[in-house]
N, C-alpha and C positions, 0 to 999 in steps of 0.2 A: 315769691317773689317778681315786682313788677317788672318788666324790660329795663335793658339797660342806661343805665346815669353818666356822665358825665360827673364826680363829685367832687367839690371843691368842702374841704372836714373844718372846723374852730377849730382851731387847737393845735399848740404844738408840742406837749408834751405827751407825758405816755397816758395819755386816753386815745391819743394820735393813733402815736405808735399799732397801740392795741384795734383798736376802729380798723387799720385800718391791713392791720392781718387776717382778721376774722372778713372783711367785705372782701378781699385774694383770696379770700380760699373756700368761702362758700358764699361767692354775690356773683348772679354778670355787671357790675358796677364797678365804675375801678374807682380811686383816688388818682382827680390831675393836679392835684394846688389846695395850700393848705392858705387858711385865712386866722389873722390873731387884730387883736385890740393893735391900737400904732402904737402903744406906748411898749408893748411885745414884740412888736416888729424888728430885732432885731438880727432875724436871718433871713439874710435871698432864700434859703433855700434846704427844705429838710425833709427827710429819709428821701431823698437826691430828686424834691418835684418844689415847684416854687411858691415860695410864700407871701403872701398881697396883706399889706396894713385894710385890718372889716373897711372903712370911710373908704379905700382906693378901688374894693374888689371891683367894680363894674367896666374896671380901666381892662384890666387881665380878662374878668371872666367874667361875661354879660349875661345879665340874668335866664334870655334864650338859648345858652348855651352850657347849662351848668345848672345842678340841682347843688342846695344846701345837704351838711351833716352835723351835729355837733353846736356847739359841746357837753357834751353828753358827762357836767357833771349839772349836781346838786352846790356847789358855793349858790352862796345868801339863802339860802331856805327854797334854793333852786329858782329864784328872781333871775339870776345871770342867764342862767336856759331860759328862764321866760321871756326875760328882756332883747335875745339876739333871733330868737324866731321868731317875735314879733316886728324885733328890726327889719327882719330880712323880708318877711312876706310883702311888706309897706314895700322894702323898696322892689317887691316885684318877682322874689325869686321862687320855684317850689323847695321841697325837703321831700330829702326821700328819706326813709327808711331801711332798717333793715331789722330781719326777721331768723332766728338762726334755725338751718334747715331740720337739727333735733328739737323742735318741742311738737309736743302737743297740744292741738290749740284747736278749737270748739268752735270759736266763735267768728266772725267778720266783720265784727263788727269792732277793732282796732280805728286807732285813729293815723291822719302822717306823722311824719318825723316819729318815730317811736324805733326804738333800739334795744333789742331782746333777746338774751343773752340764750347759750344751749338749755337743751331739759328743761323747759319750765314748761307745768301739764296749767290751764289755761280753758275751762270748763265751759261746756254750756251757758249762754244767756250775757255769759261778762263781756262788757262794757269798754272799753278802754281807749279813752281820748286823745289829742293831739300830746305833741311834744315828753310821751311820757318813755321811763328811762328803767327795765328790766333786768337784774343781770340773774346771773346764770342759778337753777335748780328750786326754782319757786314756785308754791301749788298752788294755785286760782283760784277757784272758787264757783260754784254756777250763780248765777247772776250778781256776781258784786257787780261792779262801776267803780273804775280807778278814773279821776277825773285828770284835765291837764292840767302837764307841767309835773307833775308826779315823779317819785324817784324811789322804785323797789328795790333793796340793797335781796343781795344774796341771800338765799334757804331760807325763806320766809314761807308760811303755809296762812292765807288767808279764806276766810274759813268764807261761805254762799252768804251770800245779798247782805254782805259787806258793801259800806260807803263809800269810800278815801276822795276830799278832796282838793279840790286843786292844790300844788305843791307845797304835798307833805311829805317828807322821808321819813322812809322807816330801816332801822337800822340791819344788819344783818341777822338771819333767825328770829324775828320779829313773826308772832303768835299772834295771830284772832280768833274772839268766839267767832259764831255767827252772829247775823244780824246785826254788828257792830258801825258804828258810823263817827268815824276818822273829821273833823274839822279845819278849815283850810288853814296848809303852811302846820302842822301838828312837824314834831317830830320827835322821831318813836326809838330810845334809842334799841340798842344790841340784848340782844336774846328776851323782849320782852314781850309776856302775853299777857295781850289789849283782855279784861272780861265784860271789860264797859265801855260807852260813849265818849268819845273827849274833843273835848270843843275847842271851836277854833285858837288856832297858836297854843293850841297845848306842848308844855315839854314833857314825856313821859318817861321818867331815864329810871325807877323800881322793877326790878325783874314780875318780882311776888304780891306787892300790894301795889300797880297802877299806879303810885306817886306821881304828883304833879307837880312840878317843880311852881317856887313860887314868881315867874320870871314866862311872861310872854318867846317864843320862839326867835320874835326877831330880836331879843339880846339874847339867843345862844346862836346869830348867824356866826359868833367869830370862833368857832367851834366849829364848822363846815367850810 
C-alpha cells in the first residue's frame, strides 16, 4: 500500500459505508469526504463527513489535496465506474487503490484505482488493469490478464492464461477453464463455469451449457 492519502469517495450508499470501514481498518488512507452526482446531492453530510456535488468537487477538495476512490459499482456494465474514473482523470485527480492485506498477491502488475478485498489469491505473471474491482475469496491463476474497468465478484476461480477484456462482469462463483478469452463488456452469470471463449458483449446465463443469451450485454444493463 502506498503512502497515506486523503480520499474523497464517490457515493453515499452501502458501498461507501463498506469502503470506509475497510480503509479505516486496513490502510493508512483516510476518507475525508464524499461526492455524488448533482441529482443525488441531497445530504450535506454522510458518515459525519461533508458531501459535495461531483460537478463542484474542486471547490471543496482540489486535485492537489485529495485522491479519489469509487464508485465500486458495476452499474451499466461498469460504464458508470469507467466514466467517473475518466472524468476524474481529465480533471487532474489522482486515484487511490485499496488492496486488503489478507491477500496473497504474486504480481506487481496491478493498475491504479483497484479495490481488492480479502483472501484473494493472485498468482505470478497476472496483469490487472486500471479501475478493477475484485471482491473477496477469488483465485486468479497465473498469466491471467484482467483489463480495465472489470468487476470480479466473490468466490470466482479464473484459470491460468485466461483473458478478460474491458468492462466485463463476472458474477459470484464464476469459474473458467484455463486459456479462456472473455470478450469486452461480457456479463457472466452467477455460478457459470466457462468452458469456451465468449464473444464481446455476450450474456452467459447457463451454468452447465454456457448458453449465450440472444441479446447483447448492453440490453442487460438494467439488470445491473
